[in-house]
N, C-alpha and C positions, 0 to 999 in steps of 0.2 A: 837358063833352063828347067824347068822346071817341071816337078819330078810327074805332070801331069805326059810328059815327054818320055819316060821312063819305062821299058818293057818287066812285067806284060802288061800293064794297062795301058802304052801308048796301041799294043796290039789287040786290047779289045776291039771284038768286032762292033758298030754302033747300030744300035735297035733297030728293027726293019719300019718302026712305026713312026707316029708326027707324034704331035705334044696332044693336039688335037682327037686323036682316039687317044691315049692316055687319058685324060680329063674324062672321057667317056665309060670308061675302064673304072674309073675313082669312081665316081657315082653310081654306078649299077654296082657295086662290091658295097657305098655308104645307104643306098635306097633298096639295098636285097633283089634287085629288077636284074634279068639276065642279061646275061654279055653280052654287048654286040659283036655279031657278028663282022664287022668292018674289020674289026683289028682283034690285037692281041688278047692271049686267052692273060692268064693272073698266073696257071702256073710260067708262059713265056718272058714274062713280065720278073718272077720274082726266081725263076734265073738268073738272068742278067742281074739284078741285082746282086746277087751272090756273088756270081762273076766279079761287081767290082767292086763289093765290098773285101771280097778274097786277093783283090790286084791291089789296093787300094795299103790291103798291109803288109802285101811283100814288096812293096817301096819302101812303108815305113819301115817295117824290120831289118833294111834296108841301110839304113845312120848309122852314125855312127853315137853313140848313144854313149859311150863309156866315157867321152867328153866331155860329154854335159849333166851327166850322174858318177862324180867318180866315187870308187871306189862301193858301192850298192850291186846287186844282185841285178842281174839282165832281166828288163822290165819283161812283163806280158803284157804280149800284144795281141786277140785274139781278132774276128771279125765276124757279120751272122747280117745278114737281110731280114728284116720284119715278117714273122709269117700275119699269113691273112685277118689271123684273126684281130691280133691285135694293130695291121694296120686299116680292115676297119673302121675300129674303135676308135681307131685317131681319127677319119674321116668322119663318122658321125659327134663326136667329137668337135670338131670345126671345121663345120661345112661347108664356112666359105674358103679354107685350102683346097686347091686342086689336088690329085693327086701328083702333078708334074710339078708343084711346089711342095711334099715334105720331102723335106732335107735329110731326114733317119731313115727313109727307107736301103740305106746302104750302111750299117754301122762295123765304127775299125771300136776296136778299147782296148787302151793302154792303159798299165796300173808295172806299177813302178814302187818301192821303199825311199819316199823323195820327200820333202819341208814345199810347205807353201813356194816357196819363192822357186825352189826349181820347176814343181808343179805348173807355174805360172812362160816361166823360161822354154819346157816341155813346151807344151801348148804352144807358144812363137816359135819356134821353132818349127814346127809342121808347120803351122802355116807361113812360114815363111820360105817354107823349099816344094812348098805349091806354088808360089810368086805369089802371095794373097797378102796385104796387109793385116797386120795381128791387133790387129783398131776395131778392125772391121770384121772379121771371120770367126775372134775368141767372144764366146761367153761364159761371164763364169758366175758361177751359180754356187760358189762356197758362200756368200753374205747373204744373195737374195734366192735363198733356197727355192728350189720345187715340192710342199709337204717332206721336210730332212736330206730330200737330195743334195748332194754337194757334190760339187766338180768344177770342171773348165772344159767345156764341147771346141769344139772349129768346124768348125762349118766351110762345109774345101764343097765349092762349085765348081763342077771341071768341065773341060770339051765332055765326056765319058758322061756325065751326070752329077748328083749331088750323093754326098756321101758328110757322114754326123763322126765325129772321133771324139769321143769320149776318153778325153784325162785324166785320170782317179789316182792317189793316194791309194797303196792296199788296203788303208785302213777304210778312207771312204768307199772302197771296191766292195772291202768285206760289210758291210753295214749296207749297202744298193745290193748284196747277194739276197741280204739275210727278209732283205724289207720285199722285194719280188717272191722270196718261197715265201711270208707275210702273203700279198699280195694273190697268191695262188691256191690259202687259205679263207679268204678272206670277199677277195672280191681285188681285178685291175685299177675300182676305181677309186681305191683311198693311197696309189698315187697323186694321182687327182686332187687331195683336197676332203673326198668326200669321207668323214665320220660315221665309222659303223653304228648299228640302230645299237647292237646288243655287248650292253655296259665294258662284259669285263674284254671283250673284244679290243674296246673306245681304251679303255683303260690302255691295256696292249702299243696301239698305233701311236698314244698320244705318248707312253713311257721309249717306245723305240727313235720317233719323230722330233725326243728331248734329248736322248744320248747325241744325237749327230749332232743338232743344234746348239747346245751345251758341252755337256765331255769332250765331243770328239772335236768341234773349233776351237774350246782352248788349250787342248792338252797339242794342238798343234801349232799355234800358236806360241806355247813353251817350246815346242820343242824348235820353231822355227827360231825362236827370240835363243837359246841355245846354241844355233849351230853359224850363229850371226856371231856369237858368242866367244867359239871355237876357232873361227876361221877368223878371227880377229887376230889372234894370236898365232897365228902359222905364216910362213914368205909364203912366198910367190911359187914357192917349191914344195909349200904343202909343208912342212919342216914344222916341227912348236921350236916357239918363241919361250922361253927358258921354261922353271923347272912345270910339271903336267898340272891342273888347280884342279886339290882334292875334291873342291865345292861344284866344282861344272863334275865331274867325273857324276860325284852325287845324284846330282839331279839330270846327269839321265838315266841314274837305275831310274831315277825315279817317275822318269817319265814314262820311261820301259811299262815298272809295272803297273802305271794309271790304263797304260793300254793293255796292257792282260785280263787290271780289271771289270774294263767298258769291254772287251769281245764278251769277256763268262758274262757281263749284265747284257749285252745282245740274246748271246746264248737262254738264257733264265727267261729272259720272255718269250724265245720266241719254243721256246718247250715249256710253257709254261699257255700259251697259243694253242700248238698245238692237241694237246691236253685236251684243251674244253672245249675243243671241237672233234672232240672222237665221239 
């Protein structure tokens, strides 16, 4: 039995509107025309997807993450529904996609201090828990990034509706949050490849995207290599085989220092942009 049959998700009352009515609402939102009187209001739809996101959040939190993320702090799992503003922007960017087909009206974020391999395992586990094939439900955005954004997304298509679960490492999440703050200053279009006309703003966007694509990507690959090396030196019970490798310890410390420097670079780029925009 998949998690879609677990409370509170299974207790979620199905919406009263039809797919056709939801499509017409999306067209009105996209075109800025009056809301059809024969269907749901924006408030009705957003309230439902808020409840859907919260229900999916609840059931994902009930999974035993400690067995997959061994010796890691508990993951941070949050939920949200898109705002009307961001939903309207999405419909205008892609007018061929009707509102019922928008995957991320309801969204859940899963962030943890994990390696790239663990990130893949978590995404696959979420898909499998809802009885979905990870090969088709998971979207790997780590190599084919979106304007620097890197993560693994799980697209849940449930009887109750569609939900997007964003699975991100702590560093990917920190980058994404800072880039969102930059979008608040410059306009959300920078998230979709639009280059700012202001040369200083353009330089800041290029710098922050480059940090994700180059510095963070390389750092996470290096962290995975070290994790593989450490795992090769442990037995099935997690006990270290032989002496502690001082080179491995030193390399892990170097990666931690690199992460600190990357975070400083991100924050410095944002401060410079915020100062310029004042």
